[in-house]
C-alpha positions as CSV (number, residue, x, y, z in Angstrom):
1,X,23.6,-7.9,-8.9
2,X,24.7,-4.8,-10.9
3,X,21.9,-4.3,-13.5
4,X,22.6,-4.7,-16.6
5,X,23.0,-2.6,-19.9
6,X,19.6,-3.7,-21.1
7,X,18.0,-2.8,-17.8
8,X,19.4,0.5,-16.9
9,X,17.8,1.3,-20.7
10,X,14.4,-0.1,-19.7
11,X,14.6,2.7,-16.6
12,X,15.1,5.4,-18.5
13,X,18.6,5.3,-19.9
14,X,21.7,3.4,-20.6
15,X,25.2,3.5,-19.5
16,X,26.3,4.6,-22.8
17,X,29.0,7.6,-22.6
18,X,26.7,10.2,-24.5
19,X,24.9,12.5,-22.5
20,X,21.8,12.5,-24.2
21,X,21.4,8.6,-23.6
22,X,22.1,8.7,-19.8
23,X,19.0,8.8,-17.4
24,X,17.4,12.3,-17.1
25,X,16.8,13.7,-13.4
26,X,13.0,13.0,-12.6
27,X,11.2,13.3,-9.6
28,X,9.1,11.2,-8.1
29,X,6.2,12.1,-5.0
30,X,4.0,11.0,-2.1
31,X,1.2,12.6,-2.4
32,X,-2.1,12.7,0.7
33,X,-2.6,14.1,3.8
34,X,-0.8,13.7,7.7
35,X,2.0,12.0,5.7
36,X,5.4,13.8,7.3
37,X,6.3,10.6,8.8
38,X,6.4,8.5,5.7
39,X,9.5,6.0,5.3
40,X,8.6,6.1,1.6
41,X,11.2,8.5,0.7
42,X,13.9,6.3,2.6
43,X,12.7,2.6,0.5
44,X,12.6,4.3,-2.5
45,X,15.6,6.8,-2.3
46,X,17.5,3.5,-1.5
47,X,16.5,2.1,-4.8
48,X,17.5,5.2,-7.1
49,X,21.0,5.1,-5.5
50,X,21.4,1.1,-5.9
51,X,20.7,1.9,-9.4
52,X,22.8,5.0,-10.0
53,X,19.8,6.7,-11.1
54,X,19.5,10.4,-10.8
55,X,15.9,10.2,-9.3
56,X,14.2,12.4,-6.3
57,X,11.6,11.4,-4.0
58,X,9.7,13.9,-1.9
59,X,7.0,14.2,0.2
60,X,4.0,16.4,-0.8
61,X,1.3,17.1,1.5
62,X,-2.1,19.0,-0.6
63,X,-5.6,19.7,0.4
64,X,-6.7,18.4,-3.0
65,X,-5.5,16.6,-6.1
66,X,-6.2,19.6,-8.2
67,X,-3.2,21.4,-6.5
68,X,-1.1,18.2,-8.0
69,X,-1.8,19.1,-11.6
70,X,1.2,21.1,-12.7
71,X,3.5,18.3,-11.0
72,X,2.3,15.6,-12.8
73,X,2.3,17.3,-16.0
74,X,5.8,18.4,-15.4
75,X,8.2,16.7,-17.9
76,X,10.6,15.9,-15.0
77,X,7.8,14.1,-13.3
78,X,8.6,10.5,-12.9
79,X,5.4,8.9,-10.8
80,X,4.0,9.1,-7.5
81,X,2.6,6.8,-4.3
82,X,-0.5,8.4,-3.7
83,X,-2.3,7.6,-0.4
84,X,-5.2,9.0,1.5
85,X,-6.8,11.0,0.9
86,X,-6.3,11.4,-2.6
87,X,-6.5,7.6,-3.9
88,X,-10.1,8.1,-4.9
89,X,-9.6,11.2,-6.6
90,X,-6.0,11.5,-8.5
91,X,-7.3,9.2,-11.3
92,X,-8.7,12.4,-13.4
93,X,-4.8,12.7,-14.2
94,X,-4.6,9.4,-15.6
95,X,-4.8,8.6,-19.7
96,X,-5.5,5.0,-18.1
97,X,-5.7,3.1,-15.4
98,X,-4.9,-0.6,-14.9
99,X,-7.6,-3.3,-14.3
100,X,-7.0,-3.9,-10.9
101,X,-7.3,-0.3,-10.1
102,X,-10.4,0.1,-12.1
103,X,-12.2,-2.6,-10.2
104,X,-10.8,-1.4,-6.9
105,X,-11.6,1.9,-7.6
106,X,-8.8,3.4,-5.5
107,X,-5.1,4.1,-7.8
108,X,-1.7,4.4,-5.3
109,X,0.4,4.4,-7.8
110,X,1.1,6.8,-10.8
111,X,3.7,5.3,-13.5
112,X,4.4,7.3,-16.4
113,X,4.5,5.9,-19.9
114,X,6.7,7.1,-22.2
115,X,5.7,8.0,-25.9
116,X,5.3,5.1,-28.4
117,X,4.6,4.2,-31.9
118,X,1.0,5.2,-31.5
119,X,1.6,8.2,-29.8
120,X,4.4,11.2,-29.8
121,X,3.7,12.3,-26.0
122,X,4.0,10.3,-22.7
123,X,0.9,9.7,-20.4
124,X,0.3,8.6,-17.1
125,X,-1.3,5.1,-15.7
126,X,-3.2,4.8,-12.6
127,X,-2.4,1.4,-10.6
128,X,-2.6,-0.3,-7.3
129,X,0.1,-2.2,-5.4
130,X,-1.8,-2.3,-2.3
131,X,-4.0,-5.5,-3.2
132,X,-1.1,-7.5,-4.0
133,X,1.2,-6.4,-1.3
134,X,-1.2,-7.5,0.8
135,X,-1.7,-11.0,-0.6
136,X,2.2,-11.2,-0.8
137,X,2.1,-10.2,3.2
138,X,-0.9,-12.9,3.5
139,X,1.0,-15.5,1.7
140,X,4.4,-15.1,3.3
141,X,3.1,-14.9,7.5
142,X,-0.3,-17.4,6.6
143,X,0.2,-19.8,4.4
144,X,-1.2,-22.6,6.9
145,X,-4.2,-20.1,7.5
146,X,-5.2,-19.5,3.9
147,X,-5.5,-23.4,3.4
148,X,-8.3,-23.3,5.4
149,X,-9.3,-19.7,5.5
150,X,-13.3,-19.2,4.7
151,X,-13.6,-16.0,6.4
152,X,-12.4,-12.6,6.0
153,X,-13.1,-9.2,7.9
154,X,-11.9,-5.6,7.0
155,X,-12.2,-2.5,9.3
156,X,-12.7,0.6,7.9
157,X,-13.9,1.7,4.3
158,X,-11.7,4.1,2.6
159,X,-9.4,3.7,-0.3
160,X,-7.0,1.2,1.7
161,X,-10.2,-1.4,2.5
162,X,-11.1,-1.5,-1.1
163,X,-7.5,-3.2,-1.9
164,X,-8.1,-4.8,1.0
165,X,-11.3,-6.4,0.0
166,X,-9.7,-7.0,-3.4
167,X,-7.3,-9.0,-2.2
168,X,-9.3,-11.5,-0.1
169,X,-11.3,-11.9,-3.1
170,X,-8.4,-12.8,-4.8
171,X,-7.6,-15.1,-2.4
172,X,-10.7,-17.0,-2.9
173,X,-12.1,-15.7,0.8
174,X,-15.9,-16.7,0.5
175,X,-17.4,-15.2,3.3
176,X,-16.2,-11.7,3.4
177,X,-17.3,-8.7,6.1
178,X,-16.7,-5.1,6.4
179,X,-17.1,-3.0,9.5
180,X,-17.0,0.9,9.2
181,X,-18.1,3.5,12.2
182,X,-20.3,5.1,9.0
183,X,-22.5,2.1,7.9
184,X,-23.3,3.9,4.6
185,X,-20.2,4.7,3.1
186,X,-19.5,0.7,4.1
187,X,-22.9,-0.2,1.6
188,X,-21.9,2.0,-0.9
189,X,-18.3,-0.2,-1.1
190,X,-20.1,-3.5,-0.9
191,X,-23.0,-2.0,-3.7
192,X,-19.5,-1.4,-6.1
193,X,-18.2,-4.7,-5.5
194,X,-21.6,-6.7,-6.0
195,X,-21.5,-7.6,-9.5
196,X,-18.0,-9.5,-8.9
197,X,-18.2,-11.1,-5.5
198,X,-20.5,-10.7,-2.5
199,X,-19.6,-8.7,0.8
200,X,-21.9,-8.6,3.9
201,X,-22.0,-4.9,5.8
202,X,-22.1,-5.0,9.5
203,X,-22.5,-2.3,12.0
204,X,-20.1,-3.2,14.9
205,X,-17.0,-5.8,15.6
206,X,-19.5,-7.0,18.7
207,X,-22.0,-8.8,15.8
208,X,-18.8,-11.0,14.7
209,X,-19.6,-14.0,16.1
210,X,-20.6,-17.8,15.5
211,X,-19.9,-19.1,11.9
212,X,-18.5,-15.6,10.8
213,X,-15.8,-15.5,12.9
214,X,-12.7,-14.2,10.9
215,X,-9.6,-16.6,9.7
216,X,-8.1,-12.8,8.3
217,X,-8.6,-9.8,9.8
218,X,-7.1,-6.5,7.4
219,X,-7.2,-2.9,9.5
220,X,-7.5,0.1,7.2
221,X,-8.3,2.7,9.6
222,X,-5.6,5.3,11.3
223,X,-4.4,3.4,14.8
224,X,-4.8,6.4,16.7
225,X,-8.3,6.8,17.0
226,X,-8.8,3.4,18.7
227,X,-7.3,1.6,21.8
228,X,-7.0,-2.4,22.3
229,X,-10.2,-2.5,24.5
230,X,-12.5,-1.7,20.9
231,X,-11.5,-5.2,19.5
232,X,-13.7,-7.9,21.2
233,X,-12.3,-11.5,22.0
234,X,-14.9,-12.6,19.4
235,X,-12.8,-11.7,16.6
236,X,-9.9,-13.9,17.6
237,X,-12.0,-16.7,18.0
238,X,-10.6,-19.1,15.3
239,X,-7.3,-21.3,16.5
240,X,-5.3,-19.7,14.1
241,X,-5.8,-16.8,11.7
242,X,-4.0,-13.8,10.4
243,X,-4.2,-10.2,11.5
244,X,-2.7,-7.5,9.5
245,X,-2.7,-3.7,10.2
246,X,-2.1,-1.7,7.1
247,X,-1.5,1.6,9.9
248,X,2.2,1.8,10.7
249,X,2.4,4.7,13.1
250,X,2.9,3.3,16.3
251,X,4.4,0.1,14.7
252,X,2.3,-1.6,17.4
253,X,-1.0,-0.7,17.0
254,X,-3.7,-1.5,19.2
255,X,-5.5,-4.2,16.8
256,X,-1.7,-5.9,16.5
257,X,-1.9,-5.8,20.4
258,X,-5.1,-7.4,20.7
259,X,-4.2,-10.3,18.2
260,X,-0.9,-10.7,19.9
261,X,-2.9,-11.7,23.2
262,X,-3.7,-15.1,20.8
263,X,-1.2,-17.8,20.0
264,X,-2.3,-19.0,17.4
265,X,-2.6,-15.6,15.4
266,X,0.5,-14.3,13.1
267,X,0.7,-10.8,12.7
268,X,1.7,-8.5,9.9
269,X,2.8,-4.6,10.4
270,X,1.9,-2.1,8.6
271,X,5.5,-1.4,7.7
272,X,5.6,-5.0,5.8
273,X,2.5,-4.1,3.8
274,X,4.3,-0.6,2.7
275,X,7.8,-2.9,1.6
276,X,5.6,-5.4,-0.3
277,X,3.4,-2.7,-2.1
278,X,6.5,-0.9,-2.6
279,X,8.7,-3.4,-4.2
280,X,6.1,-3.7,-6.8
281,X,5.8,-0.1,-6.8
282,X,9.8,0.2,-7.7
283,X,9.2,-2.6,-10.5
284,X,6.3,-0.6,-12.2
285,X,8.4,2.7,-12.3
286,X,12.4,1.1,-12.9
287,X,11.0,-2.1,-15.0
288,X,13.7,-3.1,-12.7
289,X,13.9,-6.3,-10.0
290,X,13.5,-4.3,-6.7
291,X,16.5,-5.3,-4.3
292,X,14.1,-6.0,-1.7
293,X,17.1,-6.8,1.1
294,X,18.3,-3.5,0.7
295,X,14.7,-1.8,0.6
296,X,14.1,-3.6,4.0
297,X,17.2,-2.8,5.8
298,X,17.4,0.7,4.7
299,X,13.8,0.9,6.6
300,X,14.9,-1.1,9.8
301,X,18.0,1.8,9.8
302,X,15.6,4.8,9.5
303,X,12.9,3.1,12.0
304,X,16.2,2.6,14.6
305,X,17.3,6.2,14.1
306,X,14.0,7.5,14.5
307,X,13.0,5.6,17.9
308,X,16.6,6.9,19.0
309,X,15.6,10.2,18.3
310,X,12.2,10.3,20.1
311,X,14.0,8.8,23.0
312,X,16.7,11.4,23.3
313,X,14.0,14.5,23.0
314,X,12.0,12.4,25.7
315,X,15.0,12.7,27.8
316,X,15.9,16.6,27.5
């Protein structure tokens, strides 16, 4: 259904014939490192086109967040997705941070707040849609598991793992495990959340056994650093469960390949999490319902084109 005039006003303009009332050009970005393969421009670019908005979305890789200050302060800055390693430090440019992002301690979304009665200047708000995207995926793919789930395992100790841990807490999971190659980093995260909920830090995946067998597993580390053999059978000791990998390069990660061997286990690919959190980002930026089917179909189309390109290059 086409957006109404009032909805377009919420997105930054109306359909009035007056040029001053039309949406002004804005620039959106994804900030991070090692993100040249990101599909976010495809997803959000489709939304802007759908709503007939003069907005752009670009990939920008920097070593530090300080290199981004001029863009965030620019009048035409519309907002940004934030990925590693900037999720933990981008908050220095935020005038406010959402309660969820503040608890998580990581920001993956920058939202421009227009001037209001109390201020003549716009501001930037930090938010987090990783945790809500994960919950949407879990409810969609693993509702039957959530009915009896007691134990969740998060692999990794970066910004994404913080969102994963918080999502498990919000779902009412009582026994939350965290494993990371560097135990100290995991212990610091556990300490950060200790006033809200308890996290059990383990040194290796081999320690998962018995009553600690997870119903939900969430991987938050790059997929290219591990093999399927890294994940012991004991991880999938429950008859049914849900396994999510937030990494989406490659689509079939070693963790997901390991989980697929067990009939009762559902898997959630990283692109599914990417889409769910992008739906929430789009709503935050535009104040308009996300065209979910369009976003998903454009991602699928871009995926197929990229796969065909890789296959062609391999033949040459």
